Structures are given as C-alpha cells and as structure tokens.
C-alpha positions as protocol buffer text, in pm:
chain_id: "A"
residue {
  index: 1
  type: MET
  ca { x: -1149 y: -4649 z: -3780 }
}
residue {
  index: 2
  type: ASN
  ca { x: -1039 y: -4980 z: -3826 }
}
residue {
  index: 3
  type: CYS
  ca { x: -904 y: -5126 z: -4137 }
}
residue {
  index: 4
  type: TYR
  ca { x: -1238 y: -5303 z: -4227 }
}
residue {
  index: 5
  type: ASP
  ca { x: -1430 y: -4956 z: -4205 }
}
residue {
  index: 6
  type: SER
  ca { x: -1169 y: -4767 z: -4382 }
}
residue {
  index: 7
  type: GLU
  ca { x: -1196 y: -4986 z: -4718 }
}
residue {
  index: 8
  type: ARG
  ca { x: -842 y: -4932 z: -4776 }
}
residue {
  index: 9
  type: CYS
  ca { x: -655 y: -5247 z: -4898 }
}
residue {
  index: 10
  type: ILE
  ca { x: -400 y: -5378 z: -4643 }
}
residue {
  index: 11
  type: LYS
  ca { x: -56 y: -5410 z: -4822 }
}
residue {
  index: 12
  type: LYS
  ca { x: 241 y: -5636 z: -4702 }
}
residue {
  index: 13
  type: LEU
  ca { x: 473 y: -5445 z: -4462 }
}
residue {
  index: 14
  type: ASP
  ca { x: 182 y: -5181 z: -4365 }
}
residue {
  index: 15
  type: LEU
  ca { x: 216 y: -5076 z: -4009 }
}
residue {
  index: 16
  type: LEU
  ca { x: -103 y: -5166 z: -3797 }
}
residue {
  index: 17
  type: ILE
  ca { x: -232 y: -5089 z: -3465 }
}
residue {
  index: 18
  type: ALA
  ca { x: -411 y: -5364 z: -3246 }
}
residue {
  index: 19
  type: GLU
  ca { x: -737 y: -5226 z: -3127 }
}
residue {
  index: 20
  type: ASP
  ca { x: -831 y: -5490 z: -2882 }
}
residue {
  index: 21
  type: THR
  ca { x: -617 y: -5714 z: -2651 }
}
residue {
  index: 22
  type: GLU
  ca { x: -733 y: -6066 z: -2736 }
}
residue {
  index: 23
  type: PHE
  ca { x: -582 y: -6355 z: -2921 }
}
residue {
  index: 24
  type: ASN
  ca { x: -212 y: -6284 z: -2843 }
}
residue {
  index: 25
  type: LEU
  ca { x: -241 y: -5886 z: -2946 }
}
residue {
  index: 26
  type: THR
  ca { x: -189 y: -5605 z: -2732 }
}
residue {
  index: 27
  type: ARG
  ca { x: -393 y: -5300 z: -2783 }
}
residue {
  index: 28
  type: ASN
  ca { x: -223 y: -4999 z: -2904 }
}
residue {
  index: 29
  type: ARG
  ca { x: 80 y: -5196 z: -3017 }
}
residue {
  index: 30
  type: VAL
  ca { x: 195 y: -5147 z: -3329 }
}
residue {
  index: 31
  type: TYR
  ca { x: 235 y: -5451 z: -3570 }
}
residue {
  index: 32
  type: VAL
  ca { x: 346 y: -5527 z: -3937 }
}
residue {
  index: 33
  type: ALA
  ca { x: 142 y: -5687 z: -4183 }
}
residue {
  index: 34
  type: LEU
  ca { x: 315 y: -5976 z: -4330 }
}
residue {
  index: 35
  type: ASP
  ca { x: 84 y: -6007 z: -4599 }
}
residue {
  index: 36
  type: GLY
  ca { x: -144 y: -5816 z: -4780 }
}
residue {
  index: 37
  type: ASP
  ca { x: -546 y: -5848 z: -4715 }
}
residue {
  index: 38
  type: ASN
  ca { x: -656 y: -6201 z: -4796 }
}
residue {
  index: 39
  type: HIS
  ca { x: -1059 y: -6185 z: -4803 }
}
residue {
  index: 40
  type: GLY
  ca { x: -1064 y: -5969 z: -4459 }
}
residue {
  index: 41
  type: LEU
  ca { x: -773 y: -6158 z: -4317 }
}
residue {
  index: 42
  type: VAL
  ca { x: -413 y: -6019 z: -4266 }
}
residue {
  index: 43
  type: LEU
  ca { x: -91 y: -6220 z: -4157 }
}
residue {
  index: 44
  type: ILE
  ca { x: 55 y: -6083 z: -3820 }
}
residue {
  index: 45
  type: LYS
  ca { x: 331 y: -6209 z: -3607 }
}
residue {
  index: 46
  type: ASN
  ca { x: 156 y: -6193 z: -3272 }
}
residue {
  index: 47
  type: ASP
  ca { x: 282 y: -6132 z: -2909 }
}
residue {
  index: 48
  type: GLU
  ca { x: 371 y: -6513 z: -2885 }
}
residue {
  index: 49
  type: ASN
  ca { x: 606 y: -6485 z: -3181 }
}
residue {
  index: 50
  type: LYS
  ca { x: 370 y: -6680 z: -3401 }
}
residue {
  index: 51
  type: GLU
  ca { x: 248 y: -6594 z: -3769 }
}
residue {
  index: 52
  type: GLU
  ca { x: -115 y: -6584 z: -3743 }
}
residue {
  index: 53
  type: LEU
  ca { x: -421 y: -6465 z: -3970 }
}
residue {
  index: 54
  type: TYR
  ca { x: -631 y: -6189 z: -3786 }
}
residue {
  index: 55
  type: SER
  ca { x: -922 y: -6047 z: -3917 }
}
residue {
  index: 56
  type: ILE
  ca { x: -883 y: -5692 z: -4026 }
}
residue {
  index: 57
  type: GLU
  ca { x: -1123 y: -5550 z: -3770 }
}
residue {
  index: 58
  type: TYR
  ca { x: -894 y: -5594 z: -3504 }
}
residue {
  index: 59
  type: PHE
  ca { x: -614 y: -5306 z: -3663 }
}
residue {
  index: 60
  type: LYS
  ca { x: -642 y: -4961 z: -3752 }
}
residue {
  index: 61
  type: PHE
  ca { x: -388 y: -4802 z: -4012 }
}
residue {
  index: 62
  type: TYR
  ca { x: -62 y: -4638 z: -3870 }
}
residue {
  index: 63
  type: ASN
  ca { x: -48 y: -4312 z: -4044 }
}
residue {
  index: 64
  type: GLY
  ca { x: -71 y: -4558 z: -4344 }
}
residue {
  index: 65
  type: GLU
  ca { x: 292 y: -4596 z: -4354 }
}
residue {
  index: 66
  type: THR
  ca { x: 535 y: -4910 z: -4465 }
}
residue {
  index: 67
  type: ILE
  ca { x: 884 y: -5015 z: -4335 }
}
residue {
  index: 68
  type: ASP
  ca { x: 1150 y: -5130 z: -4565 }
}
residue {
  index: 69
  type: TRP
  ca { x: 1208 y: -5499 z: -4504 }
}
C-alpha cells in the first residue's frame, strides 16, 4: 500500500521505499523524507543526489520508522 492510500502523513525523516523506477528513483530502495507531506508531495534526495519533490504515490512506508538526523 503506497503512502497516499495509507492515509498516513509523511513526517520529516520517515523512511520510504520507492515503488517505481522512474524519475531518478530505484524501485525498492529506501529513501529519507527530507520534509513532510506537502499537499501530496514529499521532498526526497534522488539517485542523482538532487533534492526533488515527488508524489507520495511513488512510495510506501518502511515500517513507519524514522532516523535521527
């Protein structure tokens, strides 16, 4: 179930798993939310090491865990 369907809010530092290999993301790779859900978008550092906004539909939660930054 992706983040959109789960109806949970993404918080800064949530761990997210990419569900697709598009737009400089790798399927099943874990990414860190650099900012919380912003109207259906989340800030992620992609595979090109660039911070970009992505639709929350591209991700699912990784056990709902966060990391200390």
